[in-house]
A tleap script that builds the chain and sets N, CA, C and O, in Angstrom:
source leaprc.protein.ff14SB
mol = sequence {
  NASP GLU LEU TYR GLN THR VAL PHE ILE ARG
  PRO TYR ASN ALA LEU ALA ASP PHE LEU ALA
  THR PHE ASP ARG ASP ALA VAL ASP GLY PHE
  GLY ARG SER LEU ALA ARG PHE PHE GLY ARG
  LEU GLY GLU ALA VAL ARG PHE THR GLN THR
  GLY GLN LEU ASN TRP ASN VAL ALA GLY ILE
  VAL GLY GLY LEU ALA ILE ILE LEU ILE ILE
  VAL VAL ILE GLY ARG ALA CALA
}
set mol.1.N position { -3.895 8.751 -47.439 }
set mol.1.CA position { -3.663 7.748 -46.430 }
set mol.1.C position { -2.486 8.121 -45.529 }
set mol.1.O position { -2.547 7.926 -44.315 }
set mol.2.N position { -1.417 8.655 -46.119 }
set mol.2.CA position { -0.252 9.025 -45.322 }
set mol.2.C position { -0.582 10.155 -44.362 }
set mol.2.O position { -0.117 10.145 -43.222 }
set mol.3.N position { -1.362 11.112 -44.790 }
set mol.3.CA position { -1.760 12.218 -43.926 }
set mol.3.C position { -2.608 11.689 -42.766 }
set mol.3.O position { -2.415 12.090 -41.618 }
set mol.4.N position { -3.528 10.806 -43.063 }
set mol.4.CA position { -4.374 10.214 -42.023 }
set mol.4.C position { -3.515 9.432 -41.015 }
set mol.4.O position { -3.719 9.528 -39.805 }
set mol.5.N position { -2.563 8.668 -41.531 }
set mol.5.CA position { -1.645 7.925 -40.672 }
set mol.5.C position { -0.858 8.884 -39.776 }
set mol.5.O position { -0.728 8.646 -38.575 }
set mol.6.N position { -0.339 9.956 -40.350 }
set mol.6.CA position { 0.494 10.899 -39.611 }
set mol.6.C position { -0.312 11.695 -38.595 }
set mol.6.O position { 0.166 11.928 -37.485 }
set mol.7.N position { -1.500 12.109 -38.941 }
set mol.7.CA position { -2.290 12.982 -38.069 }
set mol.7.C position { -3.048 12.205 -37.004 }
set mol.7.O position { -3.148 12.668 -35.868 }
set mol.8.N position { -3.577 11.051 -37.336 }
set mol.8.CA position { -4.449 10.343 -36.398 }
set mol.8.C position { -3.858 9.040 -35.842 }
set mol.8.O position { -3.814 8.842 -34.628 }
set mol.9.N position { -3.417 8.177 -36.715 }
set mol.9.CA position { -3.057 6.824 -36.306 }
set mol.9.C position { -1.770 6.797 -35.485 }
set mol.9.O position { -1.746 6.186 -34.416 }
set mol.10.N position { -0.710 7.436 -35.951 }
set mol.10.CA position { 0.558 7.408 -35.208 }
set mol.10.C position { 0.450 8.065 -33.832 }
set mol.10.O position { 0.928 7.488 -32.856 }
set mol.11.N position { -0.163 9.254 -33.714 }
set mol.11.CA position { -0.309 9.826 -32.359 }
set mol.11.C position { -1.163 8.950 -31.445 }
set mol.11.O position { -0.862 8.803 -30.260 }
set mol.12.N position { -2.223 8.374 -31.997 }
set mol.12.CA position { -3.075 7.481 -31.206 }
set mol.12.C position { -2.293 6.269 -30.719 }
set mol.12.O position { -2.382 5.896 -29.549 }
set mol.13.N position { -1.525 5.651 -31.619 }
set mol.13.CA position { -0.722 4.495 -31.241 }
set mol.13.C position { 0.356 4.860 -30.225 }
set mol.13.O position { 0.632 4.089 -29.307 }
set mol.14.N position { 0.964 6.032 -30.387 }
set mol.14.CA position { 1.981 6.471 -29.431 }
set mol.14.C position { 1.355 6.687 -28.051 }
set mol.14.O position { 1.929 6.284 -27.039 }
set mol.15.N position { 0.185 7.318 -28.011 }
set mol.15.CA position { -0.506 7.526 -26.740 }
set mol.15.C position { -0.909 6.192 -26.119 }
set mol.15.O position { -0.769 6.006 -24.910 }
set mol.16.N position { -1.396 5.285 -26.914 }
set mol.16.CA position { -1.792 3.964 -26.413 }
set mol.16.C position { -0.588 3.218 -25.844 }
set mol.16.O position { -0.692 2.594 -24.787 }
set mol.17.N position { 0.549 3.274 -26.531 }
set mol.17.CA position { 1.765 2.626 -26.037 }
set mol.17.C position { 2.224 3.250 -24.718 }
set mol.17.O position { 2.610 2.542 -23.789 }
set mol.18.N position { 2.177 4.588 -24.647 }
set mol.18.CA position { 2.572 5.277 -23.421 }
set mol.18.C position { 1.670 4.880 -22.253 }
set mol.18.O position { 2.155 4.574 -21.164 }
set mol.19.N position { 0.364 4.888 -22.486 }
set mol.19.CA position { -0.573 4.556 -21.409 }
set mol.19.C position { -0.453 3.092 -20.986 }
set mol.19.O position { -0.588 2.778 -19.803 }
set mol.20.N position { -0.205 2.204 -21.931 }
set mol.20.CA position { -0.031 0.792 -21.592 }
set mol.20.C position { 1.228 0.603 -20.746 }
set mol.20.O position { 1.219 -0.157 -19.778 }
set mol.21.N position { 2.298 1.287 -21.109 }
set mol.21.CA position { 3.534 1.215 -20.334 }
set mol.21.C position { 3.338 1.807 -18.947 }
set mol.21.O position { 3.788 1.234 -17.955 }
set mol.22.N position { 2.674 2.944 -18.875 }
set mol.22.CA position { 2.403 3.584 -17.578 }
set mol.22.C position { 1.574 2.664 -16.698 }
set mol.22.O position { 1.860 2.516 -15.509 }
set mol.23.N position { 0.559 2.052 -17.268 }
set mol.23.CA position { -0.291 1.145 -16.501 }
set mol.23.C position { 0.496 -0.056 -16.002 }
set mol.23.O position { 0.368 -0.451 -14.843 }
set mol.24.N position { 1.299 -0.626 -16.863 }
set mol.24.CA position { 2.065 -1.815 -16.494 }
set mol.24.C position { 3.126 -1.493 -15.446 }
set mol.24.O position { 3.267 -2.222 -14.464 }
set mol.25.N position { 3.869 -0.412 -15.646 }
set mol.25.CA position { 4.995 -0.116 -14.769 }
set mol.25.C position { 4.592 0.657 -13.516 }
set mol.25.O position { 4.997 0.286 -12.414 }
set mol.26.N position { 3.814 1.710 -13.658 }
set mol.26.CA position { 3.492 2.555 -12.512 }
set mol.26.C position { 2.319 2.004 -11.708 }
set mol.26.O position { 2.446 1.784 -10.503 }
set mol.27.N position { 1.202 1.785 -12.347 }
set mol.27.CA position { -0.007 1.377 -11.629 }
set mol.27.C position { 0.140 -0.051 -11.101 }
set mol.27.O position { -0.043 -0.295 -9.909 }
set mol.28.N position { 0.462 -0.975 -11.972 }
set mol.28.CA position { 0.629 -2.360 -11.536 }
set mol.28.C position { 1.838 -2.506 -10.618 }
set mol.28.O position { 1.820 -3.295 -9.673 }
set mol.29.N position { 2.891 -1.736 -10.906 }
set mol.29.CA position { 4.077 -1.783 -10.052 }
set mol.29.C position { 3.759 -1.320 -8.643 }
set mol.29.O position { 4.238 -1.907 -7.673 }
set mol.30.N position { 2.954 -0.269 -8.520 }
set mol.30.CA position { 2.545 0.206 -7.197 }
set mol.30.C position { 1.734 -0.861 -6.477 }
set mol.30.O position { 1.933 -1.094 -5.284 }
set mol.31.N position { 0.836 -1.502 -7.183 }
set mol.31.CA position { 0.033 -2.565 -6.574 }
set mol.31.C position { 0.890 -3.731 -6.108 }
set mol.31.O position { 0.674 -4.272 -5.023 }
set mol.32.N position { 1.858 -4.116 -6.923 }
set mol.32.CA position { 2.755 -5.205 -6.527 }
set mol.32.C position { 3.603 -4.807 -5.327 }
set mol.32.O position { 3.818 -5.615 -4.424 }
set mol.33.N position { 4.083 -3.574 -5.313 }
set mol.33.CA position { 4.887 -3.098 -4.181 }
set mol.33.C position { 4.064 -3.069 -2.903 }
set mol.33.O position { 4.550 -3.447 -1.837 }
set mol.34.N position { 2.834 -2.628 -3.008 }
set mol.34.CA position { 1.956 -2.580 -1.844 }
set mol.34.C position { 1.679 -3.989 -1.321 }
set mol.34.O position { 1.693 -4.213 -0.111 }
set mol.35.N position { 1.432 -4.918 -2.206 }
set mol.35.CA position { 1.194 -6.299 -1.795 }
set mol.35.C position { 2.439 -6.893 -1.147 }
set mol.35.O position { 2.340 -7.603 -0.146 }
set mol.36.N position { 3.607 -6.608 -1.708 }
set mol.36.CA position { 4.855 -7.106 -1.144 }
set mol.36.C position { 5.089 -6.523 0.254 }
set mol.36.O position { 5.516 -7.233 1.165 }
set mol.37.N position { 4.803 -5.209 0.417 }
set mol.37.CA position { 4.969 -4.552 1.715 }
set mol.37.C position { 4.100 -5.207 2.778 }
set mol.37.O position { 4.585 -5.536 3.860 }
set mol.38.N position { 2.811 -5.400 2.478 }
set mol.38.CA position { 1.918 -5.983 3.471 }
set mol.38.C position { 2.218 -7.459 3.711 }
set mol.38.O position { 1.983 -7.962 4.810 }
set mol.39.N position { 2.724 -8.151 2.718 }
set mol.39.CA position { 3.156 -9.532 2.923 }
set mol.39.C position { 4.322 -9.607 3.903 }
set mol.39.O position { 4.345 -10.457 4.792 }
set mol.40.N position { 5.289 -8.707 3.730 }
set mol.40.CA position { 6.433 -8.674 4.647 }
set mol.40.C position { 6.009 -8.222 6.038 }
set mol.40.O position { 6.504 -8.737 7.040 }
set mol.41.N position { 5.096 -7.261 6.099 }
set mol.41.CA position { 4.589 -6.813 7.395 }
set mol.41.C position { 3.890 -7.962 8.112 }
set mol.41.O position { 4.064 -8.137 9.318 }
set mol.42.N position { 3.117 -8.730 7.396 }
set mol.42.CA position { 2.451 -9.887 7.981 }
set mol.42.C position { 3.443 -10.916 8.494 }
set mol.42.O position { 3.250 -11.497 9.562 }
set mol.43.N position { 4.506 -11.139 7.729 }
set mol.43.CA position { 5.545 -12.067 8.179 }
set mol.43.C position { 6.226 -11.551 9.437 }
set mol.43.O position { 6.568 -12.331 10.327 }
set mol.44.N position { 6.428 -10.223 9.515 }
set mol.44.CA position { 7.127 -9.649 10.657 }
set mol.44.C position { 6.314 -9.735 11.941 }
set mol.44.O position { 6.887 -9.890 13.019 }
set mol.45.N position { 5.004 -9.639 11.849 }
set mol.45.CA position { 4.186 -9.643 13.066 }
set mol.45.C position { 3.505 -10.990 13.315 }
set mol.45.O position { 2.671 -11.100 14.214 }
set mol.46.N position { 3.845 -11.999 12.543 }
set mol.46.CA position { 3.215 -13.302 12.706 }
set mol.46.C position { 3.481 -13.899 14.086 }
set mol.46.O position { 2.638 -14.616 14.623 }
set mol.47.N position { 4.645 -13.608 14.659 }
set mol.47.CA position { 4.982 -14.182 15.962 }
set mol.47.C position { 4.032 -13.725 17.064 }
set mol.47.O position { 3.948 -14.368 18.110 }
set mol.48.N position { 3.318 -12.627 16.845 }
set mol.48.CA position { 2.388 -12.132 17.858 }
set mol.48.C position { 1.117 -12.969 17.920 }
set mol.48.O position { 0.361 -12.864 18.885 }
set mol.49.N position { 0.870 -13.788 16.922 }
set mol.49.CA position { -0.344 -14.602 16.875 }
set mol.49.C position { -0.076 -15.973 17.489 }
set mol.49.O position { 0.146 -16.955 16.780 }
set mol.50.N position { -0.102 -16.020 18.833 }
set mol.50.CA position { 0.202 -17.273 19.529 }
set mol.50.C position { -1.059 -18.061 19.844 }
set mol.50.O position { -0.992 -19.277 20.019 }
set mol.51.N position { -2.205 -17.398 19.920 }
set mol.51.CA position { -3.436 -18.067 20.286 }
set mol.51.C position { -3.611 -18.200 21.782 }
set mol.51.O position { -4.602 -18.772 22.238 }
set mol.52.N position { -2.675 -17.688 22.552 }
set mol.52.CA position { -2.764 -17.764 24.006 }
set mol.52.C position { -3.448 -16.506 24.524 }
set mol.52.O position { -3.061 -15.392 24.171 }
set mol.53.N position { -4.459 -16.686 25.357 }
set mol.53.CA position { -5.275 -15.580 25.833 }
set mol.53.C position { -4.465 -14.551 26.609 }
set mol.53.O position { -4.713 -13.352 26.476 }
set mol.54.N position { -3.496 -14.993 27.420 }
set mol.54.CA position { -2.739 -14.031 28.217 }
set mol.54.C position { -1.954 -13.055 27.344 }
set mol.54.O position { -1.813 -11.887 27.706 }
set mol.55.N position { -1.434 -13.516 26.189 }
set mol.55.CA position { -0.733 -12.605 25.283 }
set mol.55.C position { -1.706 -11.635 24.626 }
set mol.55.O position { -1.370 -10.471 24.408 }
set mol.56.N position { -2.899 -12.101 24.312 }
set mol.56.CA position { -3.905 -11.215 23.731 }
set mol.56.C position { -4.296 -10.124 24.710 }
set mol.56.O position { -4.407 -8.959 24.327 }
set mol.57.N position { -4.504 -10.483 25.958 }
set mol.57.CA position { -4.857 -9.502 26.990 }
set mol.57.C position { -3.708 -8.526 27.191 }
set mol.57.O position { -3.932 -7.321 27.312 }
set mol.58.N position { -2.488 -9.029 27.228 }
set mol.58.CA position { -1.330 -8.153 27.395 }
set mol.58.C position { -1.239 -7.152 26.238 }
set mol.58.O position { -0.916 -5.984 26.453 }
set mol.59.N position { -1.519 -7.600 25.029 }
set mol.59.CA position { -1.501 -6.696 23.875 }
set mol.59.C position { -2.579 -5.632 23.970 }
set mol.59.O position { -2.338 -4.468 23.649 }
set mol.60.N position { -3.764 -6.025 24.407 }
set mol.60.CA position { -4.865 -5.063 24.548 }
set mol.60.C position { -4.536 -4.039 25.626 }
set mol.60.O position { -4.728 -2.841 25.423 }
set mol.61.N position { -4.043 -4.501 26.766 }
set mol.61.CA position { -3.693 -3.586 27.861 }
set mol.61.C position { -2.553 -2.662 27.436 }
set mol.61.O position { -2.589 -1.467 27.726 }
set mol.62.N position { -1.556 -3.197 26.762 }
set mol.62.CA position { -0.449 -2.363 26.279 }
set mol.62.C position { -0.912 -1.308 25.281 }
set mol.62.O position { -0.494 -0.153 25.354 }
set mol.63.N position { -1.767 -1.704 24.357 }
set mol.63.CA position { -2.297 -0.749 23.385 }
set mol.63.C position { -3.134 0.327 24.038 }
set mol.63.O position { -3.055 1.496 23.662 }
set mol.64.N position { -3.943 -0.066 25.022 }
set mol.64.CA position { -4.756 0.905 25.752 }
set mol.64.C position { -3.870 1.876 26.513 }
set mol.64.O position { -4.161 3.071 26.559 }
set mol.65.N position { -2.797 1.382 27.108 }
set mol.65.CA position { -1.870 2.254 27.833 }
set mol.65.C position { -1.236 3.273 26.890 }
set mol.65.O position { -1.105 4.446 27.240 }
set mol.66.N position { -0.843 2.831 25.697 }
set mol.66.CA position { -0.250 3.752 24.723 }
set mol.66.C position { -1.260 4.818 24.306 }
set mol.66.O position { -0.915 5.995 24.206 }
set mol.67.N position { -2.487 4.417 24.066 }
set mol.67.CA position { -3.528 5.375 23.679 }
set mol.67.C position { -3.772 6.378 24.793 }
set mol.67.O position { -3.886 7.574 24.527 }
set mol.68.N position { -3.852 5.920 26.025 }
set mol.68.CA position { -4.073 6.825 27.154 }
set mol.68.C position { -2.918 7.801 27.318 }
set mol.68.O position { -3.141 8.979 27.599 }
set mol.69.N position { -1.699 7.335 27.148 }
set mol.69.CA position { -0.542 8.232 27.238 }
set mol.69.C position { -0.622 9.299 26.160 }
set mol.69.O position { -0.355 10.470 26.430 }
set mol.70.N position { -0.985 8.913 24.943 }
set mol.70.CA position { -1.102 9.884 23.845 }
set mol.70.C position { -2.184 10.903 24.154 }
set mol.70.O position { -2.000 12.092 23.897 }
set mol.71.N position { -3.309 10.460 24.700 }
set mol.71.CA position { -4.398 11.379 25.026 }
set mol.71.C position { -3.978 12.347 26.122 }
set mol.71.O position { -4.250 13.544 26.029 }
set mol.72.N position { -3.308 11.833 27.173 }
set mol.72.CA position { -2.880 12.693 28.269 }
set mol.72.C position { -1.853 13.717 27.793 }
set mol.72.O position { -1.931 14.889 28.162 }
set mol.73.N position { -0.907 13.291 26.988 }
set mol.73.CA position { 0.106 14.216 26.462 }
set mol.73.C position { -0.558 15.230 25.542 }
set mol.73.O position { -0.179 16.401 25.544 }
set mol.74.N position { -1.534 14.806 24.763 }
set mol.74.CA position { -2.233 15.717 23.853 }
set mol.74.C position { -2.988 16.799 24.597 }
set mol.74.O position { -3.032 17.941 24.138 }
set mol.75.N position { -3.577 16.476 25.720 }
set mol.75.CA position { -4.317 17.468 26.497 }
set mol.75.C position { -3.387 18.413 27.234 }
set mol.75.O position { -3.737 19.567 27.481 }
set mol.76.N position { -2.202 17.930 27.586 }
set mol.76.CA position { -1.241 18.764 28.314 }
set mol.76.C position { -0.606 19.802 27.400 }
set mol.76.O position { -0.167 20.852 27.870 }
set mol.77.N position { -0.551 19.528 26.120 }
set mol.77.CA position { 0.117 20.446 25.186 }
set mol.77.C position { -0.743 21.609 24.800 }
set mol.77.O position { -0.316 22.462 24.022 }
savepdb mol mol.pdb
quit
């Protein structure tokens, strides 16, 4: 029984403990960090959601201008 415990059970339990800790801290921690990041990003850009059409058009035109500038600079290089 002691040999079986030493060869199979203890290494298995150690691996299981390591993987459970890794899952809890690294995998779940990454997910929580990602959720926190996007939550803060949403809070930061919430002011842009006014519901007024003129601001929406201004945002679209501004974004299009930025894209066109990037394309023109890309072709010049």
